[in-house]
C-alpha positions in Angstrom: -51.2 47.7 -9.0 -47.9 46.1 -8.1 -47.8 43.6 -5.2 -46.4 44.8 -1.9 -44.9 42.9 1.0 -42.6 43.1 4.0 -39.2 41.3 3.7 -37.2 40.3 6.8 -34.2 38.1 7.8 -34.6 35.8 10.7 -32.7 33.0 12.5 -29.2 34.0 11.3 -27.5 30.9 12.6 -23.7 31.4 13.1 -23.3 27.7 14.0 -25.0 26.3 10.9 -24.3 29.1 8.5 -27.9 29.6 7.6 -30.6 32.2 7.7 -34.3 32.5 7.0 -35.8 34.9 4.4 -39.4 35.7 5.5 -42.0 37.5 3.4 -45.1 38.9 5.3 -47.9 41.3 4.8 -48.4 40.4 1.2 -50.7 42.6 -0.9 -51.2 41.1 -4.4 -54.1 42.4 -6.5 -53.6 39.7 -9.1 -53.0 36.9 -6.6 -50.0 35.0 -5.5 -48.8 32.1 -7.6 -45.5 31.7 -5.9 -42.9 33.7 -3.9 -39.3 33.5 -5.1 -36.1 34.4 -3.2 -32.9 34.6 -5.2 -29.8 34.6 -3.1 -26.0 34.8 -3.6 -22.9 35.7 -1.7 -21.2 38.9 -2.7 -17.8 37.4 -2.8 -17.6 36.6 -6.5 -20.7 38.3 -8.1 -23.5 35.9 -8.8 -21.5 32.8 -9.5 -23.4 31.0 -6.7 -26.9 32.5 -7.5 -29.8 30.2 -6.5 -33.5 30.9 -7.0 -35.3 29.5 -4.0 -39.1 28.9 -3.9 -40.5 30.1 -0.5 -43.0 27.9 1.3 -46.3 29.3 2.5 -46.8 29.2 6.2 -50.0 28.8 8.3 -50.1 32.5 9.0 -50.0 33.4 5.3 -46.3 34.4 5.3 -43.7 32.7 3.1 -40.4 31.4 4.3 -37.2 29.8 2.9 -33.9 28.8 4.6 -30.7 30.0 2.9 -27.7 27.8 3.5 -24.0 28.7 3.1 -23.4 25.1 2.1 -25.4 25.7 -1.0 -23.3 28.8 -1.8 -19.8 27.2 -2.0 -19.6 27.6 1.8 -18.8 31.3 1.5 -18.8 33.5 4.4 -19.5 37.3 4.5 -22.2 39.4 3.0 -25.1 37.7 1.1 -27.9 39.4 -0.8 -31.4 38.0 -0.9 -34.2 39.5 -3.0 -38.0 38.8 -2.8 -40.2 38.4 -5.9 -43.9 37.6 -6.2 -45.2 35.8 -9.2 -48.9 36.6 -9.7 -51.6 34.5 -11.3 -50.9 36.0 -14.7 -47.3 34.7 -14.4 -45.8 38.1 -14.0 -42.8 38.3 -11.7 -42.6 41.4 -9.5 -39.6 42.6 -7.6 -40.5 43.4 -4.0 -37.4 44.1 -1.9 -33.9 43.1 -1.0 -31.7 42.5 2.0 -28.0 42.2 2.6 -27.1 39.9 5.4 -23.8 39.0 7.0 -23.3 35.2 7.1 -20.8 33.7 9.5 -20.6 30.2 10.9 -18.4 28.0 13.0 -15.8 25.9 11.2 -16.4 22.2 11.2 -15.0 20.4 14.2 -14.6 16.9 15.5 -12.7 14.7 17.9 -10.1 12.2 16.7 -9.2 9.2 18.9 -6.9 6.2 18.3 -8.3 2.8 19.2 -7.3 -0.9 18.9 -3.6 -0.3 18.5 -2.7 -3.9 17.6 1.0 -4.7 18.0 0.5 -8.2 16.6 -1.1 -7.0 13.4 0.6 -3.6 13.2 -2.8 -1.8 12.8 -4.8 0.9 14.6 -8.2 2.5 14.2 -8.8 6.2 13.7 -12.2 7.2 15.0 -13.8 10.6 14.4 -16.6 11.6 16.8 -18.6 14.6 17.9 -18.6 16.1 14.4 -20.0 19.5 13.9 -20.5 20.3 10.2 -22.4 23.5 9.6 -22.2 23.2 5.8 -23.1 19.6 5.6 -21.1 16.3 5.8 -20.3 14.5 2.6 -17.5 12.3 3.8 -14.8 12.0 6.4 -11.2 11.5 5.3 -8.2 10.3 7.3 -4.8 10.8 5.7 -2.1 8.8 7.4 1.7 8.3 7.0 4.7 7.0 8.9 7.2 9.7 10.0 10.1 7.5 9.0 10.4 8.8 5.4 8.3 11.9 5.3 5.1 11.5 3.4 6.5 8.9 1.0 3.8 6.4 2.1 0.9 8.9 2.4 -2.6 7.3 2.0 -5.9 9.1 2.1 -8.5 6.8 3.8 -12.2 7.2 3.6 -13.7 6.6 7.0 -16.9 4.5 7.3 -19.9 5.8 9.2 -20.8 3.8 12.2 -24.3 3.2 13.8 -23.5 5.7 16.6 -22.7 8.5 14.1 -18.9 8.2 14.4 -16.6 7.5 11.5 -13.9 4.8 11.6 -11.1 3.5 9.5 -8.3 0.9 10.2 -4.8 2.0 9.4 -2.4 -0.9 8.5 1.4 -0.8 8.6 1.3 -3.2 5.6 -0.2 -0.4 3.5 2.7 1.9 4.7 5.8 -0.1 3.6 5.5 -2.1 6.9 7.1 0.9 8.7 7.0 0.9 12.5 7.5 3.8 14.9 5.5 7.0 14.8 2.6 7.5 12.5 0.5 10.7 11.9 -3.2 10.6 11.2 -5.2 13.7 10.4 -9.0 14.1 10.2 -10.7 16.1 7.4 -14.4 16.5 6.5 -15.7 17.2 3.1 -18.9 19.3 3.2 -21.9 19.3 0.8 -20.2 21.8 -1.5 -17.1 19.5 -1.8 -15.0 21.8 0.4 -12.4 20.0 2.5 -11.8 21.1 6.0 -8.9 20.1 8.3 -10.2 19.1 11.8 -7.4 17.7 13.9 -4.5 15.3 14.0 -2.9 12.6 16.2 0.6 10.9 16.4 0.5 7.3 17.3 3.3 4.8 18.0 3.0 1.7 15.8 4.8 -1.5 16.6 4.4 -4.9 15.0 5.5 -8.3 16.1 7.1 -9.4 12.8 7.1 -13.1 11.9 10.2 -14.9 13.2 11.7 -18.4 12.7 14.9 -20.4 12.9 16.6 -21.7 9.7 18.6 -24.9 9.9 20.7 -26.6 7.1 20.5 -30.4 7.2 21.5 -33.3 5.0 24.3 -31.5 3.2 25.0 -34.3 0.7 28.3 -34.0 -1.2 27.5 -37.1 -3.2 24.2 -35.6 -4.6 25.0 -31.9 -4.3 21.9 -31.3 -2.2 21.0 -29.9 1.1 17.8 -29.4 3.1 16.6 -26.0 4.4 14.5 -26.5 7.5 12.4 -23.8 9.1 11.4 -24.3 12.8 10.1 -22.2 15.7 7.9 -20.1 13.6 6.0 -17.2 15.1 3.5 -15.6 12.7 1.0 -13.1 14.3 -1.0 -12.9 11.1 -0.9 -16.6 10.3 1.1 -18.6 7.7 -0.1 -19.0 4.1 3.2 -20.4 2.9 6.9 -20.5 3.6 9.3 -19.6 0.7 13.0 -20.2 0.5 14.8 -18.4 -2.4 18.3 -19.8 -3.0 21.2 -19.1 -5.3 24.9 -19.8 -5.6 27.2 -16.8 -5.0 29.3 -17.6 -8.1 27.5 -15.1 -10.4 25.2 -13.1 -8.3 21.5 -14.2 -8.6 21.7 -15.6 -12.2 20.5 -19.0 -10.8 17.9 -17.7 -8.3 15.1 -20.2 -7.6 12.1 -19.5 -5.2 11.2 -22.8 -3.5 8.0 -23.4 -1.6 8.7 -25.3 1.6 6.5 -28.2 2.6 4.9 -28.4 6.0 6.1 -31.3 8.1 4.1 -33.3 10.7 6.1 -31.6 13.5 5.1 -28.1 12.3 8.4 -27.3 10.6 8.8 -26.5 6.9 11.4 -28.2 4.7 12.7 -28.0 1.2 15.6 -29.7 -0.6 17.9 -27.4 -2.6 19.7 -29.1 -5.5 22.9 -28.0 -7.2 21.4 -29.4 -10.4 18.7 -26.7 -10.2 21.5 -24.1 -9.9 23.6 -24.7 -13.0 25.5 -27.4 -10.9 27.4 -24.6 -9.2 29.7 -25.5 -6.3 30.8 -23.4 -3.4 28.8 -21.0 -1.3 25.0 -20.8 -1.6 22.7 -18.4 0.1 19.3 -19.5 1.3 16.7 -17.0 2.7 13.4 -17.5 4.5 10.2 -15.6 3.8 6.8 -16.1 5.4 3.7 -15.1 3.5 0.9 -14.4 6.0 -2.8 -14.8 5.6 -3.1 -11.2 4.3 -0.7 -12.2 1.4 2.1 -10.0 2.9 5.5 -11.5 2.4 8.0 -11.0 5.3 11.7 -11.6 5.2 12.7 -13.7 8.2 16.4 -14.8 8.0 19.2 -16.2 5.8 22.2 -18.4 5.9 25.2 -19.4 3.7 25.9 -23.0 2.8 29.0 -24.6 1.4 27.8 -26.9 -1.4 30.1 -29.7 -2.6 29.3 -32.3 -5.3 31.5 -35.4 -5.8 31.6 -35.3 -9.6 34.9 -35.4 -11.6 36.1 -32.0 -12.6 39.4 -30.7 -14.0 41.1 -28.6 -16.6 42.5 -30.1 -19.8 45.0 -28.3 -22.1 47.2 -29.3 -25.1 50.8 -28.2 -25.3 53.9 -29.0 -27.3 52.1 -29.7 -30.5 54.9 -30.9 -32.8 54.0 -30.9 -36.4 57.3 -32.6 -37.4 56.9 -35.6 -35.1 53.1 -35.6 -35.1 53.0 -35.5 -31.3 51.5 -33.2 -28.6 51.2 -33.3 -24.9 47.9 -33.4 -23.0 47.9 -31.9 -19.5 45.0 -32.5 -17.1 45.2 -30.3 -14.0 43.2 -29.0 -11.1 41.5 -32.4 -10.9 38.8 -33.1 -8.3 37.4 -36.7 -8.3 36.4 -39.0 -5.5 37.1 -42.2 -7.4 39.6 -43.9 -9.7 38.7 -43.5 -13.3 40.2 -44.1 -16.7 41.5 -40.8 -18.0 42.1 -42.0 -21.6 41.2 -45.1 -23.4 42.3 -44.2 -26.9 44.0 -41.4 -28.7 42.8 -41.1 -32.3 45.1 -39.6 -35.0 48.5 -40.3 -33.6 51.1 -41.9 -35.9 52.0 -44.3 -33.2 50.1 -45.4 -30.2 51.9 -45.6 -26.9 50.8 -46.9 -23.6 48.0 -45.0 -22.1 48.4 -43.8 -18.6 45.7 -44.9 -16.1 45.9 -42.9 -13.0 44.0 -43.3 -9.7 43.1 -39.8 -8.7 42.6 -38.5 -5.2 40.5 -35.5 -4.2 42.1 -32.1 -4.9 45.4 -33.5 -6.3 47.0 -31.9 -9.3 47.6 -34.4 -12.0 49.7 -34.3 -15.2 49.2 -37.0 -17.8 51.6 -36.7 -20.7 51.2 -38.7 -23.9 54.6 -39.6 -25.2 
């Protein structure tokens, strides 16, 4: 004789997306080894088929809870069958049921806390989570509205002792943008389905580092100047102060990043040398950057410095090269020199040696010295 039983659906929970399959009034001439309940949603055939083993209850019935979260989170009609396996290991079909499964979508409340204008950070906190199909993780994508989603980051929130989930959003992770940010809340359920919950827009401001840059000791004899940084305000601390400098003669081909040294009065100072910049003269640019304790580098300010160096310079050219007489003229022009110096001591190779011209040169005076 085949086993017989009654099969019923109980506790169809629209909030959790679950229902109980209950087998009662079992008549099994060869005994009951186990009761099985295969279930699947009718959405895509049996692609989510699960064979559940029902648990015997005190009253002799067998019961198992079917969860939508174990069936890809599908809604709609489900089929559940009942089988009895007897003591001879024969499996017998008993009955089947079709049940409509519906459940509330996941929900939660998103709040913004600890909006820190000094650090440029805020906390996104997700509370009161309802997750009918289970909760694997909570995600908070965030981005500034300045450039669309070009700085989009998906953050994984951390579960707190009170059951909420929290993550800190940092402007330093979003190109240091200030202004309006958007933060969304998503949950991922036990079947890896991602559900949008809600969103917030938050105003992010940040007190950026600031300082004053002074140029001191502009030394024309040595071709050096000091960059001095004072009045520093650094909300996230100071790890180091950097001063990149370069001459404007050929772009940044002589760029040098200098690390300024802290002084006893709290200022930072570095000496810039023309000798480190291909001995270029004229306008130099010096910028100031502060690296904070989170290793973020912040531009602060810049200045232009006119660099002079009292070294002799000039242009020499040879003209009137006469092969017949064995003579030529030497012209030195565009001369810059702070001191008197001997222009020529000796000319080698001339058929006759004339008097050399010794000229005391003054700054920025055009000089012509002719050998005759």
